[in-house]
C-alpha positions as YAML, in Angstrom:
chain: A
units: angstrom
residues:
- id: 1
  name: UNK
  ca: [14.92, -5.03, 26.58]
- id: 2
  name: UNK
  ca: [16.10, -6.97, 23.58]
- id: 3
  name: UNK
  ca: [13.41, -9.53, 24.14]
- id: 4
  name: UNK
  ca: [10.67, -6.74, 24.14]
- id: 5
  name: UNK
  ca: [12.00, -5.48, 20.64]
- id: 6
  name: UNK
  ca: [12.11, -9.03, 19.31]
- id: 7
  name: UNK
  ca: [8.50, -9.35, 20.38]
- id: 8
  name: UNK
  ca: [7.48, -6.08, 18.67]
- id: 9
  name: UNK
  ca: [9.22, -7.25, 15.53]
- id: 10
  name: UNK
  ca: [7.60, -10.65, 15.56]
- id: 11
  name: UNK
  ca: [4.07, -9.06, 16.22]
- id: 12
  name: UNK
  ca: [4.74, -6.64, 13.15]
- id: 13
  name: UNK
  ca: [5.85, -9.53, 10.92]
- id: 14
  name: UNK
  ca: [2.61, -11.58, 12.05]
- id: 15
  name: UNK
  ca: [0.37, -8.57, 11.18]
- id: 16
  name: UNK
  ca: [2.21, -8.05, 7.83]
- id: 17
  name: UNK
  ca: [1.85, -11.70, 7.01]
- id: 18
  name: UNK
  ca: [-1.97, -11.53, 7.93]
- id: 19
  name: UNK
  ca: [-2.64, -8.56, 5.34]
- id: 20
  name: UNK
  ca: [-2.76, -9.45, 1.69]
- id: 21
  name: UNK
  ca: [0.30, -8.37, -0.37]
- id: 22
  name: UNK
  ca: [0.18, -5.09, -2.23]
- id: 23
  name: UNK
  ca: [0.07, -6.95, -5.49]
- id: 24
  name: UNK
  ca: [-2.80, -9.09, -4.30]
- id: 25
  name: UNK
  ca: [-4.72, -5.93, -3.56]
- id: 26
  name: UNK
  ca: [-4.23, -4.50, -6.93]
- id: 27
  name: UNK
  ca: [-5.22, -7.78, -8.59]
- id: 28
  name: UNK
  ca: [-8.27, -7.84, -6.80]
- id: 29
  name: UNK
  ca: [-9.09, -4.28, -7.56]
- id: 30
  name: UNK
  ca: [-8.53, -5.01, -11.25]
- id: 31
  name: UNK
  ca: [-11.01, -7.83, -11.03]
- id: 32
  name: UNK
  ca: [-13.58, -5.58, -9.39]
- id: 33
  name: UNK
  ca: [-13.05, -2.90, -12.01]
- id: 34
  name: UNK
  ca: [-13.57, -5.43, -14.79]
- id: 35
  name: UNK
  ca: [-16.71, -6.73, -13.28]
- id: 36
  name: UNK
  ca: [-18.01, -3.21, -12.85]
- id: 37
  name: UNK
  ca: [-17.01, -2.33, -16.44]
- id: 38
  name: UNK
  ca: [-18.70, -5.27, -17.89]
- id: 39
  name: UNK
  ca: [-22.13, -4.01, -16.70]
- id: 40
  name: UNK
  ca: [-23.59, -7.47, -16.11]
- id: 41
  name: UNK
  ca: [-24.09, -7.10, -12.41]
- id: 42
  name: UNK
  ca: [-27.44, -6.20, -10.92]
- id: 43
  name: UNK
  ca: [-27.53, -2.63, -9.07]
- id: 44
  name: UNK
  ca: [-27.02, -4.09, -5.57]
- id: 45
  name: UNK
  ca: [-24.12, -6.26, -6.53]
- id: 46
  name: UNK
  ca: [-22.65, -3.40, -8.42]
- id: 47
  name: UNK
  ca: [-23.02, -1.11, -5.42]
- id: 48
  name: UNK
  ca: [-21.35, -3.79, -3.21]
- id: 49
  name: UNK
  ca: [-18.40, -4.19, -5.67]
- id: 50
  name: UNK
  ca: [-17.91, -0.48, -6.00]
- id: 51
  name: UNK
  ca: [-17.61, -0.31, -2.09]
- id: 52
  name: UNK
  ca: [-15.11, -3.23, -2.26]
- id: 53
  name: UNK
  ca: [-13.10, -1.34, -4.89]
- id: 54
  name: UNK
  ca: [-13.14, 1.75, -2.84]
- id: 55
  name: UNK
  ca: [-11.78, -0.13, 0.10]
- id: 56
  name: UNK
  ca: [-8.90, -1.88, -1.85]
- id: 57
  name: UNK
  ca: [-8.01, 1.54, -3.49]
- id: 58
  name: UNK
  ca: [-7.85, 3.14, -0.17]
- id: 59
  name: UNK
  ca: [-5.73, 0.39, 1.27]
- id: 60
  name: UNK
  ca: [-3.49, 0.26, -1.68]
- id: 61
  name: UNK
  ca: [-2.92, 3.97, -1.30]
- id: 62
  name: UNK
  ca: [-2.16, 3.69, 2.22]
- id: 63
  name: UNK
  ca: [0.49, 1.10, 1.53]
- id: 64
  name: UNK
  ca: [2.13, 3.13, -1.16]
- id: 65
  name: UNK
  ca: [2.26, 6.23, 1.22]
- id: 66
  name: UNK
  ca: [3.83, 3.85, 3.86]
- id: 67
  name: UNK
  ca: [6.37, 2.55, 1.38]
- id: 68
  name: UNK
  ca: [7.26, 6.09, 0.17]
- id: 69
  name: UNK
  ca: [8.00, 7.04, 3.89]
- id: 70
  name: UNK
  ca: [10.12, 4.05, 4.42]
- id: 71
  name: UNK
  ca: [12.04, 4.80, 1.40]
- id: 72
  name: UNK
  ca: [12.50, 8.32, 2.36]
- id: 73
  name: UNK
  ca: [13.95, 7.25, 5.87]
- id: 74
  name: UNK
  ca: [16.31, 4.96, 3.99]
- id: 75
  name: UNK
  ca: [17.63, 7.56, 1.76]
- id: 76
  name: UNK
  ca: [17.89, 10.26, 4.33]
- id: 77
  name: UNK
  ca: [21.50, 11.48, 4.97]
- id: 78
  name: UNK
  ca: [23.26, 10.29, 8.06]
- id: 79
  name: UNK
  ca: [23.52, 13.95, 8.88]
- id: 80
  name: UNK
  ca: [19.81, 14.31, 8.99]
- id: 81
  name: UNK
  ca: [19.39, 16.24, 5.62]
- id: 82
  name: UNK
  ca: [16.18, 15.91, 4.07]
- id: 83
  name: UNK
  ca: [15.91, 13.20, 1.24]
- id: 84
  name: UNK
  ca: [15.62, 14.67, -2.17]
- id: 85
  name: UNK
  ca: [12.52, 13.57, -4.05]
- id: 86
  name: UNK
  ca: [13.37, 11.07, -6.89]
- id: 87
  name: UNK
  ca: [11.58, 13.38, -9.45]
- id: 88
  name: UNK
  ca: [13.95, 16.36, -8.65]
- id: 89
  name: UNK
  ca: [17.00, 14.12, -8.40]
- id: 90
  name: UNK
  ca: [16.44, 12.95, -12.05]
- id: 91
  name: UNK
  ca: [15.67, 16.43, -13.23]
- id: 92
  name: UNK
  ca: [19.13, 17.58, -11.91]
- id: 93
  name: UNK
  ca: [21.01, 15.09, -14.14]
...
């Protein structure tokens, strides 16, 4: 049984390594936005860059959502209490 979980963990690590890091996604998105804002691209190239930017933004958003879920699981109390959102926690202080 331990071997199966080790293989699953290894597969997840390999998959994560194959995906570009969040910071790399954001850096690429910034370059796409800069190119579009410059206005020097022909229409077809602009449309292609825009489509790439939409995909990058969606992937970055998905990663942020995933990270938020992981953090909520980590801060969830041992007794199963719901995690307090960070904004509410700060407001209570």
